[in-house]
N, C-alpha and C positions, 0 to 999 in steps of 0.2 A: 163860377162854381167851385165849392169846395172838391180835393183830390177825391177821387174812390178809395174808399178801405181797399187794401189787398189782404185777402183771405186765401189761405190753404188749406183745404180738404184734404187730411189724411185717414183714410178709411180701406180697409181688406173688403169691402161690400161693394161689389160695384153701381148694383142699382140703388141704395141711400148714395152714393159721392154722387151719381150723377141726376139722382134727384134732389140732394141737396145743393149740390154747384149750380142748378138752374135756380131754384126759390132764392138762395144767395145773389145771383146775377140777375136778378127780378127784384130782387131789395135794394139793387141800386151800386152791388159789389164788385169787385173786380175779382175773379175767382179763379184759381187755380187748384189741381185735382193731383194724390200722390195716393199709390193703390198698396204703399206696404209703409214697414219703418224707414228702410233705407232710403228709399224712389224720397220719403217725406224728408231726409236730411239732404237728401240730393236738392230737392227746388230749397229748401232755406238756406242754403249754401250758396246757391245761385242768382237767387232772388230777395229781393225787399218785401218782405208782407209785415203786415200790423199785425195778422192774428192770422193762428193756427188751431182748425177743429181736428184734435188728436185722439183716432182710439185707441181704446188700451192694447187690447187685445189683436196685434196683426203679426203677419208671417216676419219671416227675416230681423227686422228690430222691433222690439213694442214698444206703447208709447212710452211708456216709462223712459223707454233709452232714448226716445228720440226728443222727449220733453228736457233731458240731464243735458243733452246735445244742444240745444235750440239754448236755454238758460246759460251753459256756459259762454257758445259761442256768439249769440245772437240775443242779450239779455233784456232787448226792449222789445221785441216780437214778446206779446200776447198769448198766451195758451190756453185755451177748453177742453177739457178732457171731456171724449164722449166714450158713453160703454154701456155694453147691454150687461153687468155686470154689476150691478147700483150698489153698491156695501161701502160701508162705512170707513174698509182698509183700504180701498183704493182711492176714497177722494181724500183721506188722510195722506195718505201717500201721494199723491195728486198736490196737496196743498205742498207737502214737505219738500218735493222736487221744485217747485215754485208754481204751480198752475195758477193763472188770477180763479179760476174756477172749473165746476164738473155738472155736466149734464147725463143723467141717463136714457137711454133708448129704450123703448119705442118715443122718445120725446118729440112736447107738441111744435110747431114752427113758430106760434108765434110768443111763447116762453123762450125759444131758443133763440128768436132774435133780440129779442129784450134783455137777456142774457147778453148776447152780440154786441148789441148798442150799450150796455152799458160796461162791460168792458173794454171795449174803445174809448169811452168818455173818460177814462180815469186814468 
């Protein structure tokens, strides 16, 4: 069997982080979580991930800071930005800093899983 893809869920909303990580684990992924941007950077620095689901608005360091760090230090890691502030500016900004995709909250789980599959297979 192929090795499970490792995904980091980096979001400051506890409930969302818990639900999303259990849904992803149920879909066959190996999942870790981080509650803010600093924790996200620490996780990416110390472990190997295939994909990071990254909230834009977080305490300590925002998603854009984490995204810039990932693309500089771990360019092979793919990133999907998550945000409740779904506007064109954030989408453009996310792409500019190297995010593979952008999903707005509240998201449909099936759509999110489809996006994850597509991004991981690119």
